[in-house]
C-alpha positions as CSV (number, residue, x, y, z in Angstrom):
1,M,-17.0,-10.2,20.2
2,R,-17.9,-7.0,21.9
3,T,-19.0,-8.9,25.1
4,S,-15.8,-11.0,25.3
5,R,-13.6,-7.9,24.9
6,L,-15.4,-6.0,27.6
7,G,-15.4,-9.1,29.8
8,G,-11.7,-9.5,29.3
9,A,-11.1,-5.8,30.2
10,V,-13.1,-6.2,33.4
11,L,-11.3,-9.4,34.4
12,A,-7.9,-7.8,33.8
13,A,-8.8,-4.8,35.9
14,A,-10.0,-7.1,38.7
15,L,-6.7,-9.1,38.6
16,V,-4.6,-5.9,38.7
17,A,-6.6,-4.6,41.7
18,G,-6.3,-8.0,43.4
19,C,-2.6,-8.1,42.9
20,G,-1.9,-4.5,44.1
21,G,-1.3,-3.1,40.6
22,G,1.8,-3.2,38.5
23,A,0.3,-4.4,35.1
24,P,-1.0,-1.8,32.7
25,A,-4.7,-1.8,31.9
26,P,-5.5,-3.3,28.4
27,E,-5.9,-0.9,25.6
28,A,-9.6,-0.1,24.8
29,P,-10.8,-1.1,21.3
30,Y,-10.7,1.8,18.9
31,P,-14.1,3.4,19.0
32,H,-14.5,4.3,15.3
33,R,-15.3,1.8,12.6
34,I,-15.0,1.9,8.8
35,A,-17.9,1.5,6.4
36,F,-17.0,0.4,2.9
37,Q,-18.5,-1.1,-0.2
38,S,-17.7,-4.7,-1.3
39,N,-18.8,-7.4,-3.7
40,R,-17.9,-10.2,-1.3
41,S,-21.5,-11.3,-1.0
42,G,-21.9,-11.6,-4.8
43,N,-23.5,-8.1,-5.0
44,T,-22.1,-4.7,-4.2
45,E,-23.2,-3.9,-0.6
46,V,-22.3,-1.6,2.2
47,W,-20.2,-3.4,4.9
48,I,-18.6,-2.3,8.2
49,L,-15.6,-3.4,10.1
50,D,-13.2,-2.3,12.9
51,L,-9.7,-0.9,12.8
52,A,-8.3,-4.4,13.3
53,G,-10.0,-5.5,10.1
54,T,-12.1,-8.1,11.9
55,D,-15.7,-9.0,12.0
56,P,-17.0,-7.4,8.7
57,V,-20.8,-7.1,8.7
58,N,-23.1,-6.6,5.7
59,L,-25.3,-3.7,6.5
60,T,-27.5,-3.4,3.4
61,R,-28.4,-7.0,2.5
62,H,-30.3,-6.0,-0.6
63,D,-30.5,-7.2,-4.2
64,S,-29.8,-3.8,-5.6
65,L,-26.4,-2.1,-5.8
66,D,-25.6,-0.2,-2.5
67,Y,-22.3,1.6,-2.2
68,H,-20.3,4.8,-1.2
69,P,-21.2,4.9,2.5
70,M,-20.6,8.0,4.7
71,G,-21.1,8.0,8.5
72,S,-22.9,10.9,10.2
73,P,-20.9,13.0,12.7
74,D,-22.7,11.4,15.7
75,G,-22.3,7.9,14.2
76,S,-26.1,7.2,14.2
77,R,-26.7,7.2,10.5
78,I,-24.9,6.2,7.3
79,A,-25.6,8.0,4.0
80,F,-25.1,5.8,0.9
81,I,-26.0,5.4,-2.8
82,S,-28.5,2.8,-3.9
83,H,-30.2,1.6,-7.1
84,R,-33.0,0.0,-5.2
85,D,-35.6,2.3,-6.8
86,G,-34.0,1.7,-10.3
87,D,-32.0,5.0,-10.3
88,E,-28.8,6.1,-8.6
89,N,-30.0,8.0,-5.6
90,I,-28.9,8.9,-2.1
91,W,-30.3,7.1,0.9
92,T,-29.5,7.0,4.7
93,M,-29.8,4.1,7.2
94,G,-29.0,3.5,10.8
95,A,-25.4,2.5,11.6
96,D,-26.7,-1.0,12.0
97,G,-28.4,-1.0,8.6
98,S,-31.9,-0.4,10.0
99,N,-34.5,2.1,8.8
100,P,-33.3,2.9,5.2
101,L,-34.7,6.2,4.0
102,Q,-34.5,7.5,0.4
103,L,-33.4,11.2,0.2
104,T,-33.2,11.9,-3.6
105,T,-35.4,10.6,-6.5
106,G,-35.4,10.7,-10.2
107,P,-33.2,9.6,-13.1
108,A,-30.2,11.8,-12.3
109,H,-27.0,10.4,-10.9
110,D,-26.8,11.7,-7.3
111,I,-23.6,10.6,-5.6
112,D,-20.8,11.5,-3.2
113,P,-22.8,12.4,-0.1
114,T,-21.0,14.0,2.9
115,W,-22.4,15.4,6.1
116,N,-22.0,18.9,7.5
117,G,-20.5,19.3,11.0
118,D,-23.7,18.9,13.0
119,G,-25.3,16.2,10.8
120,T,-28.3,18.2,9.8
121,R,-27.5,18.5,6.1
122,L,-25.6,16.7,3.3
123,S,-23.6,17.8,0.3
124,F,-23.5,15.7,-2.9
125,D,-22.9,16.0,-6.6
126,S,-25.4,15.4,-9.4
127,D,-25.9,15.7,-13.2
128,R,-29.6,16.7,-12.7
129,D,-29.0,20.0,-14.5
130,G,-26.9,18.5,-17.4
131,D,-23.3,18.8,-16.2
132,V,-22.0,17.7,-12.9
133,D,-22.6,20.2,-10.1
134,M,-22.5,20.3,-6.3
135,F,-25.7,20.5,-4.2
136,V,-26.7,20.5,-0.5
137,M,-29.9,19.3,1.1
138,D,-31.4,18.7,4.6
139,A,-30.8,15.3,6.2
140,D,-34.4,14.3,5.2
141,G,-33.8,15.2,1.6
142,S,-35.6,18.5,1.6
143,N,-34.4,22.0,0.7
144,V,-32.1,21.0,-2.2
145,M,-29.9,23.9,-3.4
146,K,-26.9,24.3,-5.6
147,I,-23.6,25.2,-4.0
148,M,-22.3,27.2,-6.9
149,D,-23.0,27.4,-10.7
150,H,-20.2,26.9,-13.2
151,D,-20.1,25.4,-16.7
152,S,-17.3,23.0,-15.7
153,T,-17.4,19.7,-13.7
154,E,-17.4,20.3,-9.9
155,S,-17.4,17.0,-8.1
156,H,-16.8,15.2,-4.8
157,P,-17.8,18.0,-2.5
158,W,-16.7,17.5,1.1
159,W,-18.4,19.8,3.7
160,S,-15.9,21.3,6.2
161,P,-16.6,19.9,9.7
162,V,-16.1,23.4,11.2
163,E,-17.7,25.9,8.7
164,D,-19.8,26.2,5.5
165,R,-16.9,25.6,3.1
166,F,-16.5,22.8,0.6
167,V,-13.4,21.2,-0.8
168,F,-13.9,19.5,-4.2
169,H,-12.2,18.6,-7.4
170,S,-12.9,20.4,-10.7
171,N,-11.6,21.0,-14.2
172,M,-12.8,24.6,-14.3
173,D,-9.3,25.8,-15.4
174,G,-8.7,22.9,-17.7
175,D,-6.9,20.5,-15.4
176,M,-8.5,18.4,-12.5
177,E,-7.4,20.3,-9.4
178,I,-8.4,20.7,-5.8
179,W,-10.6,23.8,-5.0
180,V,-12.4,25.3,-2.0
181,T,-15.5,27.4,-2.0
182,G,-18.3,28.7,0.1
183,F,-22.0,29.0,-1.0
184,G,-22.4,30.9,-4.2
185,G,-18.7,30.6,-5.1
186,E,-17.8,32.9,-2.1
187,G,-14.0,32.6,-1.4
188,L,-13.5,30.3,-4.4
189,A,-9.8,29.3,-4.4
190,K,-7.6,26.7,-6.2
191,L,-5.4,24.8,-3.8
192,T,-3.3,22.7,-6.3
193,D,-1.9,23.7,-9.7
194,N,0.1,21.2,-11.7
195,D,0.0,19.1,-14.8
196,V,-1.4,15.9,-13.2
197,M,-4.9,15.1,-12.0
198,D,-5.6,15.8,-8.3
199,E,-8.9,14.3,-7.0
200,F,-10.9,13.1,-4.1
201,P,-10.2,15.7,-1.4
202,A,-11.4,15.4,2.2
203,W,-11.0,17.7,5.3
204,S,-9.3,16.8,8.5
205,P,-11.6,17.0,11.5
206,D,-10.2,20.3,12.6
207,G,-10.6,21.9,9.2
208,R,-6.9,22.7,8.9
209,S,-5.7,20.2,6.4
210,I,-7.0,18.4,3.3
211,V,-6.0,15.0,2.0
212,F,-6.3,14.2,-1.7
213,S,-5.0,11.8,-4.4
214,S,-2.6,12.9,-7.1
215,W,-1.9,10.8,-10.2
216,T,1.9,10.5,-10.2
217,G,2.2,8.1,-13.2
218,E,0.3,5.5,-15.2
219,N,-1.8,3.4,-12.7
220,E,0.0,5.3,-9.9
221,A,-1.6,7.7,-7.5
222,D,-0.3,8.8,-4.1
223,L,-1.9,10.5,-1.1
224,F,-0.9,14.1,-0.3
225,L,-1.8,16.6,2.4
226,V,-2.1,20.3,2.0
227,D,-3.1,23.1,4.4
228,A,-6.5,24.6,3.9
229,D,-4.9,27.7,2.4
230,G,-3.0,25.6,-0.2
231,S,0.4,25.8,1.6
232,N,2.6,23.1,3.1
233,L,2.0,20.5,0.4
234,R,3.5,17.1,1.5
235,K,3.2,13.5,0.5
236,L,1.6,11.2,3.0
237,V,1.8,7.8,1.4
238,E,3.8,6.3,-1.4
239,N,2.3,2.9,-2.0
240,P,2.4,0.7,-5.1
241,G,-0.8,1.2,-7.2
242,E,-3.4,3.8,-6.8
243,D,-4.2,5.2,-3.4
244,L,-7.6,6.9,-3.7
245,A,-10.5,8.4,-1.8
246,A,-8.9,8.9,1.6
247,A,-10.8,10.1,4.7
248,F,-9.6,11.1,8.2
249,S,-10.9,9.4,11.3
250,P,-13.0,11.5,13.6
251,D,-10.1,12.1,16.0
252,G,-7.6,12.8,13.2
253,E,-5.3,10.0,14.2
254,W,-5.9,7.7,11.2
255,L,-6.9,7.8,7.5
256,T,-8.6,5.1,5.5
257,F,-8.4,4.8,1.7
258,V,-8.7,2.4,-1.1
259,N,-5.7,1.0,-2.9
260,R,-6.1,-0.4,-6.4
261,R,-3.3,-2.5,-7.9
262,A,-2.7,-5.2,-10.5
263,V,-2.9,-8.8,-9.2
264,E,-2.2,-12.2,-10.8
265,G,-4.1,-12.6,-14.1
266,G,-4.0,-8.9,-14.9
267,R,-7.0,-8.0,-12.8
268,R,-6.9,-4.8,-10.7
269,D,-7.8,-5.6,-7.1
270,M,-9.1,-3.0,-4.6
271,D,-8.7,-3.2,-0.8
272,V,-9.3,-1.0,2.1
273,W,-6.2,0.3,3.8
274,V,-5.4,2.5,6.8
275,V,-2.4,4.7,7.7
276,R,-1.7,7.0,10.7
277,A,-1.9,10.7,10.0
278,D,2.0,10.9,10.2
279,G,2.3,8.3,7.4
280,T,3.3,5.4,9.7
281,G,1.3,2.2,10.4
282,L,0.4,1.5,6.7
283,R,-1.8,-1.6,6.7
284,N,-4.1,-3.5,4.3
285,L,-7.4,-4.1,6.3
286,T,-9.3,-6.3,3.9
287,N,-6.5,-8.0,1.9
288,D,-8.9,-10.0,-0.2
289,P,-7.7,-10.5,-3.8
290,A,-10.9,-12.4,-4.7
291,H,-13.2,-9.4,-4.1
292,S,-13.2,-5.6,-4.5
293,D,-13.4,-3.6,-1.3
294,S,-13.5,0.2,-1.8
295,N,-14.8,3.7,-0.9
296,P,-14.1,3.4,2.9
297,R,-15.5,6.0,5.2
298,W,-15.5,6.3,9.0
299,V,-18.5,5.8,11.3
300,P,-17.8,7.7,14.5
301,G,-17.9,6.2,17.9
302,T,-20.5,3.6,17.3
303,R,-19.4,1.3,20.1
């Protein structure tokens, strides 16, 4: 598919040149792809597809459970969670699924990996100390350290792409809200404050905005944006069902997220969706009621 698109672009350019111009050059394929988890192979695996929703490829092809992928900033590696050693641990692999490397070990649940801005470290959450806390480690799994220490649940840390700050959700004041912090709790601040659950935050690539999911009713969650200081709260998407776990594309033009809604027979189906950062262009990429596709994350510029 890549060869045919490139060949078509070259042919079109040659035709324009030969005819003296007048026709616009064809639009280049969007360079960033989306990794996601799916059970379409009969087992939960990590897959990847393009913005058009075409040519999904199974990257993990393993008998164990593999899920929750996260592309590195340079697009060369994907962090993911795997049970292939019998426990829930964090691994990385090449963007083509090659060279899997285990980063964490042991019986604790190590989940939600995200990369720092230069791809040298990862943040994650773990119950290794009893409750759920946030940690960081080097990209090879060494130098593990806790981000902050609190008796509450601090989960889903997302490392800012521009500085050492983390956005996360926590119930440290009783409700599940969106917070930001630096190492050791420096600059700890609550960004949301309401009587519904706010979860799954993610930074924009310039570090100025945060997208998150807010539960607006039973089996209903919408995507909201808020500035990094907690101001300028606005709704991005109002879509039937639960819009969860959104992530900005590397250029900030698109977001991908999972939508979960009831389908025929009472089952709740999950699909990967995309929407432009201004709320337009809402589209179901996977649209497969027979399987569950979720936890989408971008893999930058891999082609």
